[in-house]
C-alpha positions in Angstrom: 48.1 -15.4 -31.7 47.0 -19.4 -31.8 43.5 -19.9 -30.6 43.4 -23.5 -29.3 40.1 -25.9 -29.6 40.0 -28.8 -28.0 37.3 -31.4 -27.9 36.7 -35.1 -26.6 36.4 -37.6 -29.6 34.4 -40.9 -30.0 35.7 -43.9 -31.8 35.3 -47.9 -31.5 38.2 -50.8 -31.8 35.8 -54.0 -32.3 33.3 -53.5 -29.7 35.1 -51.4 -27.1 34.1 -47.9 -26.6 37.5 -45.6 -27.2 37.8 -41.8 -25.7 40.2 -39.7 -27.4 41.4 -35.6 -27.5 41.5 -33.9 -30.5 42.7 -30.5 -30.8 43.9 -27.9 -33.6 44.9 -24.3 -33.9 41.4 -22.7 -35.0 43.6 -19.6 -36.5 45.0 -21.6 -38.9 43.4 -22.5 -42.8 44.3 -25.3 -44.5 46.0 -29.2 -43.7 48.5 -29.5 -41.5 50.6 -32.5 -40.2 49.0 -34.5 -37.6 50.4 -36.4 -34.2 49.1 -39.4 -32.6 49.9 -38.8 -29.0 49.6 -41.5 -26.4 48.8 -41.3 -22.9 51.4 -42.5 -20.1 49.8 -44.8 -17.5 47.3 -42.2 -16.3 45.1 -42.5 -19.9 43.6 -39.2 -21.3 44.0 -37.0 -18.3 44.7 -33.3 -18.4 48.1 -33.4 -18.4 48.2 -35.6 -21.6 45.7 -32.8 -23.2 47.8 -30.0 -22.5 51.2 -31.7 -23.8 48.4 -31.8 -26.4 47.1 -28.2 -26.7 51.4 -27.4 -26.5 51.7 -29.4 -30.1 49.2 -27.3 -31.6 50.3 -24.0 -30.8 53.2 -25.7 -32.8 51.2 -26.0 -36.4 50.1 -29.6 -35.5 46.3 -31.5 -35.3 46.7 -33.8 -32.5 44.3 -37.0 -31.6 45.6 -38.2 -28.3 44.6 -41.8 -28.5 42.9 -43.9 -25.7 44.4 -47.2 -25.4 42.7 -47.9 -22.1 39.4 -47.5 -23.4 36.0 -45.6 -22.4 38.5 -42.6 -21.6 39.7 -44.1 -18.3 42.3 -42.4 -16.2 43.1 -45.4 -13.5 45.3 -43.5 -10.6 46.7 -46.4 -8.2 49.3 -48.5 -9.2 46.9 -51.5 -8.3 45.1 -50.1 -11.4 47.6 -49.5 -13.6 49.8 -53.0 -13.5 46.8 -55.3 -14.6 46.7 -52.7 -17.6 50.0 -52.6 -18.4 50.3 -56.7 -18.7 46.9 -56.8 -20.6 48.1 -55.0 -23.4 51.5 -56.3 -23.3 50.1 -59.8 -23.2 47.4 -59.2 -26.3 49.5 -57.0 -28.5 47.3 -57.2 -31.2 44.3 -55.5 -29.2 46.9 -52.8 -28.6 48.6 -52.0 -31.6 45.4 -52.4 -33.2 43.7 -49.4 -30.6 46.7 -47.6 -31.9 45.8 -48.0 -35.8 42.3 -47.0 -35.0 43.9 -44.2 -33.8 45.7 -43.1 -36.8 42.8 -43.8 -38.9 41.1 -41.1 -37.0 43.5 -38.6 -36.7 44.0 -39.0 -41.1 40.4 -38.9 -41.4 40.1 -35.1 -39.8 39.5 -32.8 -43.0 42.5 -30.4 -41.2 45.1 -33.0 -41.1 47.8 -34.0 -44.0 47.5 -37.6 -44.5 50.7 -37.9 -45.9 52.6 -36.2 -42.8 51.5 -38.1 -39.5 54.0 -38.6 -36.2 52.9 -40.6 -33.5 54.8 -39.6 -30.0 54.3 -41.1 -26.4 54.9 -41.0 -22.7 55.8 -43.8 -20.7 53.5 -46.3 -21.6 52.8 -44.2 -24.6 56.6 -44.1 -25.1 56.7 -47.9 -25.4 53.3 -47.9 -27.7 54.6 -45.6 -30.3 58.1 -47.5 -31.1 55.8 -50.9 -30.7 53.9 -49.1 -33.3 57.0 -48.8 -35.1 58.4 -52.4 -34.8 54.9 -53.7 -36.0 53.5 -51.4 -38.9 55.9 -48.5 -39.6 53.2 -46.4 -40.8 54.0 -43.1 -39.9 56.7 -40.6 -40.2 58.3 -40.9 -37.0 58.1 -42.0 -33.6 59.6 -39.6 -30.4 59.4 -41.7 -27.4 59.6 -40.0 -24.0 61.2 -42.0 -21.2 59.2 -45.0 -22.8 59.1 -48.5 -20.9 61.9 -50.3 -23.8 61.3 -53.4 -22.3 57.7 -53.3 -23.2 58.6 -53.3 -26.9 58.9 -56.3 -28.9 62.5 -57.6 -29.7 61.8 -59.4 -33.6 62.0 -56.7 -36.3 61.1 -57.5 -39.9 64.4 -56.6 -42.6 64.9 -53.5 -43.8 62.4 -54.0 -47.0 59.5 -52.8 -45.2 58.3 -49.1 -44.9 59.2 -47.0 -41.5 59.6 -43.8 -40.3 62.7 -42.6 -37.9 62.7 -42.5 -34.1 63.5 -40.3 -31.8 64.2 -41.9 -28.2 64.2 -39.8 -25.2 65.3 -41.4 -21.9 66.9 -40.8 -18.7 70.3 -42.3 -17.8 68.8 -43.6 -14.3 65.3 -44.7 -15.7 65.1 -48.4 -14.1 62.6 -49.1 -17.0 64.9 -48.4 -19.6 68.3 -49.9 -18.9 71.2 -49.3 -20.6 71.0 -52.7 -22.1 68.0 -53.1 -23.5 68.3 -49.7 -25.0 71.3 -51.5 -26.9 69.3 -54.4 -28.1 66.7 -51.8 -29.2 69.3 -49.7 -31.0 70.7 -52.9 -32.7 67.2 -53.7 -33.2 66.4 -50.5 -35.1 69.7 -50.6 -37.1 69.3 -54.1 -38.4 65.2 -53.1 -39.4 67.1 -50.2 -41.4 65.1 -47.5 -39.3 67.0 -44.3 -39.3 67.2 -43.5 -34.9 68.7 -40.9 -32.8 69.0 -41.4 -29.0 69.0 -39.1 -26.1 70.1 -39.6 -22.9 70.0 -37.1 -20.1 72.4 -37.4 -16.7 70.9 -37.9 -13.2 67.7 -38.6 -15.1 65.1 -41.2 -13.8 62.0 -42.3 -15.1 58.7 -39.7 -16.1 61.1 -36.9 -16.1 58.3 -34.8 -17.9 55.5 -34.7 -15.4 55.8 -32.2 -12.6 53.6 -34.0 -10.3 55.8 -37.7 -10.8 56.4 -37.3 -6.9 53.1 -38.4 -6.2 54.0 -42.1 -6.9 56.2 -41.6 -3.9 59.4 -44.1 -5.5 62.0 -41.0 -5.7 64.3 -43.9 -6.8 62.6 -45.1 -10.0 60.5 -41.9 -11.6 61.5 -38.1 -10.5 60.7 -35.2 -12.5 63.7 -33.1 -14.1 63.1 -29.7 -15.3 66.3 -29.5 -17.5 65.3 -33.2 -18.9 62.3 -32.2 -20.1 63.4 -28.6 -21.5 65.6 -30.6 -23.3 63.8 -33.7 -24.4 61.2 -30.9 -25.7 63.5 -29.6 -27.5 65.0 -32.4 -29.3 61.5 -33.4 -30.4 60.4 -30.0 -31.9 63.6 -30.2 -33.9 62.8 -33.8 -34.9 59.8 -32.5 -36.5 60.5 -30.1 -38.0 63.0 -32.6 -39.6 60.4 -35.2 -40.8 58.0 -33.2 -42.0 60.0 -31.0 -44.2 61.7 -33.5 -45.9 
């Protein structure tokens, strides 16, 4: 049986203190693929740690990156909106913090630095796609119900090194409208990215979080157990593919 051990991990970007969460299976020896997991709007909380532990059970070493800083876990929309707006307006810092998380992950002795993927939920789903757009220094990215309108529209030519992309989204997600998704697909193709999009019917934003109803916006965000299972299975297949190549 796997023995998952997780711990807080402190690192810095510029003068900002970031507090992530690192975990892995202590019964596995040798190096293993690494995953940078990017949190949703609620920061590095229990939900993201459970997701990290589940990935560690599959044999990966996982770092939940702290984009907000200081391990912040905002709970109210009055806190979350300004945070998202801040980083959308300062993409250098947004991506700089994510790049630093990649450096921290690859510096861990049990991580195979040649095999790194990035996975994100909601805000994190947009983050990993933006990272692919601006850096591409990853074998693959998986976006769960990402806010696609946050992703930049200018992609470089196919000459750059880029990983693969898997986008998992709900057909009824107002933060991933069909017009925005179509433009993103065109951009990915023009940039030479090997991409896949899975669209789940009758599925809104935040479909992987069982507590999504706490937002009290059922027309926007809602849990969908079937879409959660299907998307997690799609992610597992995708990771098997990119790491076995």
